[in-house]
C-alpha positions as CSV (number, residue, x, y, z in Angstrom):
1,M,5.3,41.1,21.9
2,E,5.5,44.7,23.2
3,P,3.4,46.5,25.8
4,S,0.3,48.1,24.1
5,D,-2.7,50.1,24.9
6,A,-4.8,47.9,22.8
7,T,-7.1,45.3,24.2
8,Y,-6.2,41.7,23.7
9,A,-8.2,38.5,24.3
10,V,-6.3,35.3,25.3
11,H,-7.7,31.8,25.9
12,G,-6.1,28.6,27.1
13,W,-5.7,26.4,30.1
14,V,-4.4,27.6,33.4
15,R,-1.0,26.2,34.4
16,T,-0.5,27.9,37.8
17,K,-2.2,30.3,40.1
18,R,-1.0,32.6,42.8
19,D,-3.4,34.5,44.8
20,T,-2.4,37.3,47.3
21,K,-4.6,39.9,49.2
22,S,-4.2,42.6,46.5
23,V,-3.2,40.7,43.2
24,C,-4.0,37.4,41.6
25,F,-1.4,35.9,39.2
26,F,-2.1,33.0,36.8
27,E,-0.4,31.5,33.8
28,V,-2.4,30.7,30.6
29,N,-1.0,28.3,27.9
30,D,-2.8,27.7,24.7
31,G,-0.5,24.8,23.5
32,S,1.2,26.8,20.7
33,S,4.5,26.9,22.5
34,L,6.2,26.0,25.8
35,A,5.8,29.5,26.9
36,G,2.6,30.7,28.7
37,L,1.4,34.1,29.4
38,Q,1.1,35.5,32.9
39,V,-2.2,37.2,33.6
40,T,-2.5,39.7,36.5
41,I,-5.7,40.7,38.2
42,D,-5.3,43.9,40.3
43,K,-8.1,43.5,42.8
44,A,-8.2,47.1,43.6
45,V,-9.0,47.9,40.0
46,V,-11.1,44.9,38.9
47,D,-13.6,43.2,41.1
48,L,-13.8,39.4,40.1
49,P,-14.0,37.5,43.4
50,D,-16.3,34.7,41.9
51,Q,-13.9,34.1,38.9
52,I,-10.8,34.1,41.1
53,T,-12.4,31.6,43.4
54,R,-13.3,29.3,40.4
55,L,-9.9,29.8,38.9
56,Q,-8.0,26.5,39.4
57,T,-5.1,24.8,37.7
58,G,-6.5,23.0,34.5
59,C,-9.6,25.1,34.0
60,S,-10.0,26.8,30.7
61,V,-10.4,30.6,30.5
62,R,-10.8,33.6,28.3
63,A,-9.2,36.8,29.5
64,T,-9.1,40.2,28.0
65,G,-7.0,43.2,29.0
66,R,-3.8,45.3,28.1
67,L,-0.3,44.1,27.6
68,V,2.1,45.8,30.0
69,A,5.7,45.4,30.9
70,S,6.2,42.7,33.3
71,P,8.4,43.1,36.4
72,G,8.8,39.4,36.8
73,K,11.7,37.3,35.6
74,G,11.4,35.3,32.3
75,Q,8.8,37.4,30.6
76,A,8.8,40.6,28.7
77,V,5.1,41.4,29.1
78,E,2.0,40.2,30.9
79,L,-1.7,40.7,30.5
80,L,-3.4,43.1,32.9
81,C,-6.7,41.5,33.2
82,E,-9.9,43.6,32.7
83,S,-12.4,40.7,32.3
84,L,-12.2,37.0,32.9
85,E,-14.5,34.2,31.9
86,I,-14.1,30.7,33.3
87,V,-15.0,28.6,30.2
88,G,-14.5,25.2,31.7
89,A,-14.1,24.5,35.5
90,S,-11.4,22.1,36.8
91,P,-12.0,21.0,40.5
92,A,-8.6,21.2,42.3
93,E,-9.4,18.1,44.5
94,T,-9.6,15.8,41.5
95,Y,-7.6,17.3,38.7
96,P,-4.6,14.9,38.3
97,L,-2.0,17.4,37.1
98,Q,-1.5,19.5,40.2
99,K,2.1,18.9,40.6
100,K,4.7,20.3,38.3
101,R,6.3,17.0,37.6
102,H,4.8,13.6,37.3
103,S,6.4,10.4,36.2
104,F,6.1,9.4,32.5
105,E,4.6,6.0,33.7
106,F,1.8,7.9,35.6
107,L,1.2,10.2,32.6
108,R,0.7,7.1,30.3
109,E,-2.4,6.2,32.5
110,I,-3.9,9.6,31.8
111,A,-3.0,10.0,28.1
112,H,-6.0,12.1,27.5
113,L,-4.6,14.8,29.8
114,R,-0.8,14.4,29.3
115,P,-0.7,16.8,26.1
116,R,-1.3,19.5,28.6
117,T,2.3,19.0,30.2
118,N,5.4,20.8,28.9
119,T,7.0,17.6,27.7
120,F,4.2,16.0,25.8
121,G,3.2,19.4,24.3
122,A,6.7,19.7,23.0
123,V,6.7,16.1,21.6
124,A,3.5,16.8,19.8
125,R,4.9,20.0,18.3
126,V,8.2,18.4,17.1
127,R,6.1,15.5,15.7
128,N,4.0,17.9,13.7
129,V,7.2,19.7,12.5
130,L,8.7,16.5,11.3
131,S,5.4,15.1,9.7
132,Y,5.3,18.2,7.5
133,A,9.0,17.9,6.9
134,V,8.5,14.4,5.5
135,H,6.1,15.6,2.9
136,R,8.1,18.6,2.0
137,F,11.2,16.5,1.4
138,Y,9.6,14.2,-1.0
139,Q,7.3,16.7,-2.6
140,E,10.5,18.8,-3.4
141,R,12.0,15.9,-5.1
142,D,8.9,15.1,-7.2
143,F,7.8,12.0,-5.4
144,V,4.0,11.0,-5.5
145,Y,2.4,10.5,-2.1
146,L,0.8,7.0,-2.1
147,H,-1.9,5.6,0.1
148,T,-1.3,1.9,0.5
149,P,-3.8,-0.7,2.0
150,I,-4.1,-1.1,5.7
151,I,-5.8,-4.5,5.1
152,T,-3.6,-7.0,3.3
153,A,-3.4,-10.7,2.5
154,S,0.4,-10.7,2.2
155,D,3.1,-10.5,4.8
156,A,5.9,-8.2,3.5
157,E,8.3,-9.3,6.2
158,G,7.5,-12.9,6.3
159,A,7.5,-12.7,10.2
160,G,4.0,-13.9,10.7
161,E,3.3,-11.4,13.5
162,M,0.2,-9.9,12.1
163,F,-3.3,-8.9,13.4
164,R,-6.0,-10.9,11.8
165,V,-8.9,-9.0,10.3
166,T,-12.2,-10.9,10.2
167,T,-16.0,-10.6,10.4
168,L,-16.4,-14.2,11.3
169,D,-18.2,-15.1,14.6
170,L,-15.1,-16.3,16.4
171,D,-17.0,-16.9,19.7
172,G,-19.6,-18.9,17.9
173,L,-17.0,-21.1,16.1
174,A,-15.1,-21.6,19.3
175,R,-18.4,-22.8,21.1
176,S,-19.2,-25.2,18.2
177,G,-15.8,-26.6,17.8
178,R,-15.8,-25.9,14.1
179,P,-12.5,-24.8,12.5
180,V,-12.2,-21.3,10.9
181,D,-13.0,-21.4,7.2
182,A,-11.3,-18.3,5.8
183,S,-13.2,-18.7,2.5
184,L,-16.4,-17.6,4.4
185,D,-14.8,-14.5,5.7
186,F,-15.5,-11.0,4.4
187,F,-12.7,-11.1,1.7
188,G,-12.9,-14.7,1.0
189,R,-9.5,-15.3,2.5
190,A,-7.4,-14.7,5.6
191,T,-6.5,-10.9,5.9
192,Y,-4.4,-8.9,8.3
193,L,-3.4,-5.5,9.2
194,T,-0.4,-4.4,7.2
195,V,3.2,-4.5,8.5
196,S,4.4,-2.5,5.6
197,G,3.3,-0.6,2.5
198,Q,6.5,-1.5,0.5
199,L,5.1,-4.3,-1.7
200,N,2.2,-2.1,-2.8
201,A,4.5,0.9,-3.3
202,E,6.6,-1.1,-5.7
203,I,3.6,-1.4,-7.9
204,Y,3.2,2.3,-8.3
205,A,7.0,2.8,-8.4
206,G,6.8,0.6,-11.6
207,A,4.6,3.2,-13.2
208,L,5.3,6.5,-11.6
209,E,9.0,6.0,-10.9
210,R,9.1,7.8,-7.4
211,V,6.5,7.2,-4.8
212,Y,6.4,7.3,-0.9
213,T,4.0,6.2,1.8
214,F,3.5,7.6,5.2
215,G,0.9,5.8,7.2
216,P,0.1,3.3,10.0
217,T,1.5,-0.2,10.2
218,F,0.9,-2.9,12.7
219,R,2.8,-5.6,14.4
220,A,1.2,-8.3,16.7
221,E,4.4,-8.7,18.7
222,N,3.7,-9.4,22.4
223,S,6.7,-7.2,23.5
224,N,6.6,-4.9,26.5
225,T,9.8,-3.0,25.8
226,T,10.7,0.8,25.3
227,R,11.2,0.1,21.6
228,H,7.9,-1.5,20.6
229,L,4.5,-0.5,19.6
230,A,1.6,-2.6,18.1
231,E,0.7,0.3,15.9
232,F,3.2,2.8,14.6
233,W,3.7,5.1,11.5
234,M,6.1,4.3,8.7
235,I,7.7,6.3,5.9
236,E,8.6,4.2,2.9
237,P,9.9,5.7,-0.4
238,E,10.2,3.4,-3.4
239,V,12.2,4.4,-6.5
240,A,12.5,2.8,-10.0
241,F,15.7,2.7,-11.9
242,C,17.5,3.0,-8.6
243,D,20.2,0.7,-7.2
244,L,21.4,0.3,-3.7
245,S,23.9,3.2,-3.9
246,C,21.0,5.4,-5.0
247,T,18.8,4.5,-2.1
248,M,21.7,5.0,0.3
249,E,22.1,8.6,-0.9
250,L,18.4,9.2,-0.5
251,A,18.3,7.8,3.0
252,R,21.2,9.9,4.1
253,D,19.8,13.1,2.7
254,F,16.4,12.3,4.3
255,V,18.0,11.8,7.7
256,V,20.0,14.9,7.5
257,Y,17.0,17.0,6.3
258,L,14.8,15.8,9.1
259,I,17.4,16.6,11.8
260,R,18.1,20.1,10.4
261,T,14.4,20.8,10.3
262,A,13.9,19.9,13.8
263,L,16.7,22.0,15.0
264,E,15.8,25.0,12.9
265,R,12.0,24.9,13.0
266,A,11.3,23.6,16.5
267,D,14.3,25.3,18.2
268,D,12.4,26.2,21.5
269,D,11.1,22.8,21.9
270,M,14.4,21.2,21.0
271,A,16.1,23.4,23.7
272,F,13.7,22.1,26.3
273,F,14.5,18.5,25.3
274,D,18.3,19.5,25.6
275,T,17.8,20.8,29.1
276,R,15.1,18.6,30.6
277,I,15.3,15.2,28.8
278,E,18.7,14.4,27.1
279,P,21.5,17.1,27.8
280,G,23.6,17.7,24.8
281,I,21.1,16.3,22.3
282,T,21.1,19.3,20.0
283,E,24.8,19.3,19.7
284,S,24.8,15.6,18.9
285,L,22.1,16.0,16.3
286,A,24.0,18.8,14.7
287,A,27.1,16.7,14.5
288,V,25.1,14.0,12.7
289,A,23.7,16.4,10.3
290,D,27.1,17.7,9.4
291,A,28.9,14.4,9.4
292,D,30.1,12.3,6.5
293,F,28.1,9.0,6.6
294,A,30.7,6.1,6.7
295,H,30.0,3.0,4.7
296,M,31.0,-0.6,5.5
297,T,29.7,-4.0,4.5
298,Y,28.0,-6.3,7.0
299,T,31.3,-8.6,6.8
300,E,33.5,-5.6,7.6
301,A,31.2,-4.7,10.5
302,I,31.4,-8.2,11.9
303,D,35.1,-8.2,11.6
304,A,35.3,-4.9,13.5
305,L,33.1,-6.1,16.3
306,E,35.0,-9.5,16.6
307,K,38.3,-7.5,16.9
308,S,36.9,-4.8,19.3
309,G,37.7,-6.7,22.5
310,A,34.3,-5.5,23.7
311,T,32.0,-7.9,25.7
312,F,28.6,-8.1,24.1
313,A,25.5,-9.7,25.5
314,Y,24.8,-11.1,22.1
315,P,27.8,-12.9,20.7
316,V,29.1,-11.9,17.3
317,E,29.7,-14.1,14.4
318,W,29.1,-13.9,10.7
319,G,25.5,-14.7,10.0
320,V,23.8,-13.2,13.1
321,D,21.7,-10.1,13.0
322,L,23.2,-7.0,14.5
323,Q,21.8,-6.0,17.8
324,S,21.4,-2.5,19.3
325,E,24.6,-2.9,21.3
326,H,26.5,-3.8,18.1
327,E,25.1,-0.8,16.2
328,K,25.9,1.5,19.0
329,Y,29.5,0.3,19.2
330,L,29.9,0.8,15.5
331,T,28.5,4.3,15.6
332,E,29.9,5.5,18.9
333,E,33.2,3.8,19.2
334,Y,34.5,2.5,15.8
335,V,33.2,5.0,13.3
336,Q,32.2,7.8,15.8
337,G,29.5,9.0,13.7
338,P,26.7,7.8,11.4
339,V,27.4,4.6,9.3
340,I,25.6,2.7,6.6
341,V,26.0,-1.0,6.6
342,T,25.3,-3.0,3.4
343,D,25.3,-6.5,2.0
344,Y,23.7,-8.6,4.8
345,P,23.5,-12.3,4.8
346,K,20.3,-13.4,2.9
347,Q,19.2,-15.8,5.6
348,I,18.4,-12.9,8.0
349,K,16.7,-10.7,5.5
350,A,13.3,-10.6,3.7
351,F,12.7,-12.5,0.5
352,Y,12.3,-9.5,-1.7
353,M,15.9,-8.3,-1.4
354,K,18.2,-8.4,-4.3
355,Q,20.8,-11.2,-4.2
356,N,24.5,-10.5,-4.7
357,D,26.5,-12.6,-7.0
358,D,28.2,-14.4,-4.0
359,G,24.9,-16.3,-3.4
360,K,25.2,-15.5,0.3
361,T,24.4,-11.9,0.7
362,V,21.7,-9.4,-0.5
363,R,21.8,-5.7,-1.3
364,A,20.4,-4.6,1.9
365,M,21.4,-1.5,3.8
366,D,20.8,-0.1,7.4
367,V,21.5,3.5,8.3
368,L,22.9,3.5,11.9
369,V,23.2,6.7,14.1
370,P,24.9,7.2,17.4
371,R,22.6,6.8,20.5
372,L,20.0,4.9,18.6
373,G,21.6,2.4,16.2
374,E,19.3,1.5,13.2
375,I,17.1,4.5,12.0
376,I,16.5,3.2,8.5
377,G,16.4,-0.2,6.9
378,G,16.1,-0.7,3.1
379,S,17.3,-2.6,0.2
380,Q,17.6,-3.0,-3.7
381,R,14.6,-5.2,-4.5
382,E,15.0,-8.5,-6.4
383,D,14.0,-7.7,-10.1
384,D,14.9,-11.1,-11.5
385,L,11.8,-13.3,-12.0
386,D,13.5,-16.5,-11.6
387,L,15.6,-15.6,-8.6
388,L,12.6,-14.2,-6.8
389,T,10.5,-17.2,-7.5
390,E,13.3,-19.5,-6.2
391,R,13.6,-17.4,-3.1
392,L,9.8,-17.7,-2.5
393,R,10.0,-21.5,-2.7
394,E,13.2,-21.6,-0.7
395,L,11.2,-19.8,2.2
396,G,8.2,-21.9,1.8
397,L,6.1,-18.9,0.8
398,D,2.9,-19.4,-1.2
399,E,3.6,-18.1,-4.8
400,K,-0.2,-17.8,-5.5
401,L,-0.3,-15.0,-2.8
402,Y,2.4,-13.1,-4.6
403,W,1.3,-13.6,-8.2
404,W,0.9,-9.9,-8.8
405,Y,4.3,-9.2,-7.2
406,L,5.9,-11.7,-9.6
407,D,4.1,-10.0,-12.5
408,L,6.1,-6.9,-11.8
409,R,9.1,-8.8,-12.7
410,R,7.4,-10.5,-15.7
411,Y,6.4,-7.2,-17.4
412,G,8.8,-4.4,-17.8
413,T,11.0,-5.1,-14.7
414,V,13.5,-2.5,-13.6
415,P,16.1,-2.1,-10.9
416,H,14.3,-0.5,-7.9
417,S,15.0,0.2,-4.3
418,G,13.6,1.7,-1.2
419,F,13.7,1.9,2.6
420,G,11.6,2.3,5.7
421,L,11.8,4.7,8.5
422,G,9.9,4.2,11.7
423,F,8.4,7.6,12.5
424,E,8.2,7.0,16.2
425,R,11.8,5.8,16.4
426,L,12.8,9.1,14.7
427,I,10.9,11.1,17.1
428,Q,12.6,9.3,20.0
429,Y,15.9,10.0,18.5
430,V,15.3,13.6,17.9
431,T,13.7,14.4,21.2
432,G,15.7,12.0,23.5
433,M,12.6,10.5,24.9
434,Q,13.5,7.0,26.3
435,N,10.2,5.1,25.8
436,I,8.5,4.9,22.4
437,R,5.0,4.9,24.2
438,D,5.8,8.6,24.9
439,V,6.3,9.8,21.3
440,I,3.0,8.7,19.8
441,P,-0.3,10.3,21.0
442,F,-2.1,7.1,21.8
443,P,0.2,4.1,22.3
444,R,-1.2,0.7,21.4
445,T,0.7,-2.0,23.3
446,P,-0.1,-5.4,24.7
447,G,-3.0,-5.0,27.1
448,N,-3.7,-1.4,26.3
449,A,-6.0,0.0,23.7
450,D,-7.5,2.9,25.8
451,F,-8.1,6.4,24.6
C-alpha cells in the first residue's frame, strides 16, 4: 500500500507494543498474512492515555488514521493513529503469549491461542490453500465430490484398530456383568468410526466413473509419535476403467499440482517455513515438482536395499513392509528423487487389492518422496468376484459384511483403481513441521481430546 490522505480503519490483535514519552508504537495483525501493520500514536497530537494504558499484547483493537511513509525498517507504510478502541482487553500478567518464541510442546497445551503465533497462522493459511487446491484439481478433471459415511460396519484396512460407536449403557453392562449384545445397539450391529472412505467410493465410481472423497478418518492406534493422529483427513480418488498405471499417473500429477500450488499461492508463508522451520524446503519441493518420478517394483526396491551396504534398524528381506528408513534411502540415496514402488507382496497388503498372475504380489503402489517417504498409497482393486471372495475367506473376514462389495463385482464389474493421501502428512511435508500434531488445528491423540 502507498501513503494516503484517506482515513483507514484496521482491526486485529496486538502483537507488540513499545511506549515512549512522546510516541506509542504497536503492531496489529489480523491473521490474513504474516505481516502486521505498525500503528503509531503521536501523543502530542492525539490524547489517548487510557487506551495506551490498556493496550497490551494480545488485546483486540480497532484503530483509524492515515497511512504514512514509515521511517522504520521492514515496512513501507504505517498507520498514524487518530482514534483507538480497545475491543477486548488482554491482561499482560496472565496472557500466555508474551514471549516472541515458545516451544511447540507448550503451544499444544494452549491450542486455542496458538493460531495467533506466526508459525501456526502460516500453517493454517497453507492448509487452506492446499484444501482449495485439492478440490480444484479434481473438479478441473471432472471428478464428482463424494461424501462417504463416518460411521461404518466394515473395516477397509482389516487392521481392527477402530473406534466403536455405540449408544449402549456400557457402564451399566459392566456393573451387571452382562456381555455386550450388538444387536441391541442403535444400528443393530457393531459399528465404528471409519478408517477410510474407499470402499464406499468404489460404489459411486461404479456408476459415475470418477469420484473423490475429502473427509475425516479415524484410527484407534495407541501411538504417541510425531506421525500419528487418532483423527485426520484423507483424500481418496477412485476411478473406474482405470488400471494401476492410470492411478500412478493421477497420483504423480496430484502431488506435483499440490506442491506447485503451495509454492505459488502461499509464497510468503512458504518463505517463512524455509527461513524458520526447514531451511531449503522450497528448493527441495520445487525439485520434486520438476522431477521425473522413477518407477520400480517392490522386488527391485528390496534388491537395491539389500545391496546398499547400509545398516537399517529394520532388517530387509522380501516380504517385509518398507519402513520410513527404507523409503528415505530409496528416494534420497538410490533414486535421488521421487519414486513409485509397485507390486507388493499380497500378505502385507489389504484384501481388496488386485492380485498379480504370480499369485504372490498385488497391484499396489506407493508414491515415495525425499524427506518424508510414503506420501500416497493406492492400488488397482480386485474386480474378479471369485478371487475377491477367496481372498476374504483366506483372511478370515466375514463375507456377509461385504455382500454389497461383492455385488459390485457381480453386476457390471470393471477394472478400477484409487489411492489415499493423508492430508496432515502432506501439510507436514510441504511446511517442514516435524510433528503431525502441529499441522492440524485440533489434534486428537491418546489422552487428548481438548479444545
